[in-house]
N, C-alpha and C positions, 0 to 999 in steps of 0.2 A: 753340324758345323754350318750347313747352308742356312738353316733357320736363324742362327745367331748372326750370320753375315747379313741376311735380309733385315733383321731387326736393327742392327747397327746402322745400316744404310738408311733405313726409315728414320731413325733418330737423327742422323746427320742431316737429312732433308728438313726435318722439323726444326732442327737447331738454327737453320738459316732464318726462320721467321720467329721462333720462340726464343726466349732467353733462359737457357738452362745449360748446365755443364755435365760433362761425362768424366767420371773418374774410373779408370780401369787399372786393376792391380793384378799381377800374376807373378807367381814364383817360377813358372816354367814356360817361358815364351821364347821361341827360337829367333824371331825376327822383330825385336821391340822397335827398332827404327822404322821399319815398314809399317808396323801397326800404329805407331804414333802419327806417322805421316797420313795414313788412311783416316785416322780419327781427327786429323787437323789439330793435334794436341802436342803439348810439350812433354818430352820424355825425361823422366827422372829414374836413374838406376842406382842400385846399391848392391854390393857383393857381400854385405854383412850376413854372417850365419851364426846364430847363437849356439849351434851345435855343429861339430865337425861332420862333414858328409863322408860317410864310409860306403864305398860301392863294392858290391860283391856279385859274383856270377854263380848261379846254381845250375849245375849240369850233371845229369846221370847220378843223382843222389850224392853229389859232392859240392861243397861250397868253396869257391875260389876267391881270392882277393882280386881287385881290379885296379889298374890295368895290368899288373905283373903276373896274374893268373897263378899265384902260389896256392896250393891246397891248404885250406883252413881246417876243414873237417869233413868226415863222412856223415851222412844224414840217414837215419833209419826211416823206412817207409811206414807210414801210419795210415790206416783206413784207405788203402790203395792210392795214397798221395804222398810223395816225398816232401811236397811243399808244406803239408800239414805237419809232418815230422819236423821240418825245419822250424815252423812256428812254435811248436811245443818245446823244442830244445832251447830256443833262443831266450825266452822269458823277457824279451825286450820288444818294443814296437817293430813291426816288420812291414815294409812297403813292397808289394808285389806288383810288377807290371806284367800284364798278359796282353795277348794280341787281339782278342775279340771280346765283344760284349757278352756273348754266350759263355765264354770261359770265365769271365768275371762273375757272372751269376752263379755258375756251377761251383766255383771255388768258394764264393761267399756262403753258399748253402752248406757245403762240406765243412767249412770252418765253423759255422754256427752249430752244426750237429755235434762235431767233436768237442767243442767248447762246452756245450750243454751237457754232454755225457761225462766229460772229465771233471767239470767243476760244479755239477748240480748239487753236490753235498756240501760245497763250500759257499753256499748262498748265505753268507753271514750279513750282519748288520752293515759292516764296512762296504761290502759289495753292493748292497742295496743303496747305500748312501752315494756311492760312486755312480750308480745308474741314474739316481735322481739328479746328481750334478750334471751328468751328460744331457739329460732331458732338459734341464734348466738352460744349458748352453744352446741346445737346439732351439728352444723357445726364443732366446735372445736373437739368434740368427734369423729365425722366421720373422720376428718383429722388424729386424733390420731390412729384410727384403721387402716387407710390406711398406716400409718407409722409403723405399726406392734405392736402397744401397745393397749391393751384392759383393761378396768377397768369398775367397776360398783360401784356406790355410791348412796346415797339417795338424792343428790342435782340435 
């Protein structure tokens, strides 16, 4: 966060002499008014969501709705991780928030191992095509960054 802050301050100083614009977009920003003020920018906000946000809490191998905390289901533990069990049971995208970078790396590695073991025999042409589509999307994002535009989204 400090590196980003230094970079933005550097850009703001340069902006006083050079003529260029900053476009910052975020889906998860706690203080957009403060951020816009800091960037000396106009703030545009939208609450549009193409998909309904459904929040749940996972605690002690149980999944609860949020904020009413009604039990949705029990989750079996897989490979020493109930979160992996949750991922395998859902068959839908799963967004997991963890508290440390180390935990993120550990979970990512565990997820990838389980997925490889579970689905290695299902490496069909369709799966290979989806992987290629993902690589194509990543290449487009890389090109965007090389052209000076950064963005982050859930797709």
